[in-house]
C-alpha positions as CSV (number, residue, x, y, z in Angstrom):
1,X,-13.7,1.7,36.5
2,X,-11.9,4.2,35.0
3,X,-11.1,4.1,31.1
4,X,-7.4,4.8,30.8
5,X,-5.8,4.8,27.7
6,X,-2.2,5.4,26.3
7,X,-1.5,7.2,23.8
8,X,0.4,6.1,20.7
9,X,2.9,8.7,21.1
10,X,3.2,7.6,24.6
11,X,3.6,3.8,24.1
12,X,6.6,4.9,21.5
13,X,8.6,6.7,23.5
14,X,8.3,4.0,26.0
15,X,9.3,1.7,23.4
16,X,11.7,3.7,22.7
17,X,13.7,4.1,26.0
18,X,12.5,0.5,27.2
19,X,15.1,-0.8,23.7
20,X,17.7,1.1,25.2
21,X,17.7,4.8,23.3
22,X,18.4,7.3,25.8
23,X,16.0,9.9,26.4
24,X,18.6,12.8,25.3
25,X,17.1,16.3,25.0
26,X,16.4,16.3,21.3
27,X,14.1,13.6,21.9
28,X,12.3,14.6,24.6
29,X,11.4,18.0,22.9
30,X,10.1,15.8,19.3
31,X,8.2,13.8,22.4
32,X,6.7,16.8,23.5
33,X,6.0,18.5,19.8
34,X,4.2,14.7,19.1
35,X,1.8,15.0,22.1
36,X,0.9,18.6,21.4
37,X,-0.1,17.3,18.1
38,X,-1.7,14.3,19.0
39,X,-3.5,15.7,21.6
40,X,-4.9,18.9,19.2
41,X,-5.8,15.6,16.8
42,X,-7.5,13.8,19.3
43,X,-9.7,16.8,20.7
44,X,-10.4,18.0,17.0
45,X,-12.1,14.8,16.0
46,X,-13.7,14.7,19.4
47,X,-15.4,17.9,18.4
48,X,-16.2,17.2,15.1
49,X,-17.6,13.9,15.9
50,X,-20.1,15.2,18.7
51,X,-21.3,18.6,17.0
52,X,-19.4,20.0,14.1
53,X,-20.9,23.2,14.2
54,X,-20.5,24.0,17.8
55,X,-17.6,24.8,19.7
56,X,-16.7,21.8,22.2
57,X,-13.6,22.5,23.1
58,X,-14.1,22.3,26.7
59,X,-16.1,19.2,26.3
60,X,-13.4,17.9,24.2
61,X,-10.6,18.8,26.7
62,X,-12.6,17.2,29.5
63,X,-13.1,13.9,27.3
64,X,-8.8,14.2,26.6
65,X,-8.1,14.9,30.2
66,X,-10.0,11.9,31.6
67,X,-8.7,9.6,29.0
68,X,-5.4,10.3,28.4
69,X,-4.1,12.7,31.1
70,X,-3.0,10.1,33.5
71,X,0.2,9.3,31.0
72,X,1.1,12.7,29.5
73,X,4.6,12.4,31.7
74,X,7.1,10.0,30.2
């Protein structure tokens, strides 16, 4: 069984649109920027937590993609 999760940014976007906020151009632009920020935070945290003195970016990206990538599109 795969362990797929939803990021907080994705959840927030879904809730806004579910509650009637139309996803106009500026909202989507902010959402995309927030997704990138959150992605960097998750990758950085993964790298810092595994081996802080090594470059684990490839493995961190793999972790991110396996855990969150399925929910990247709004």
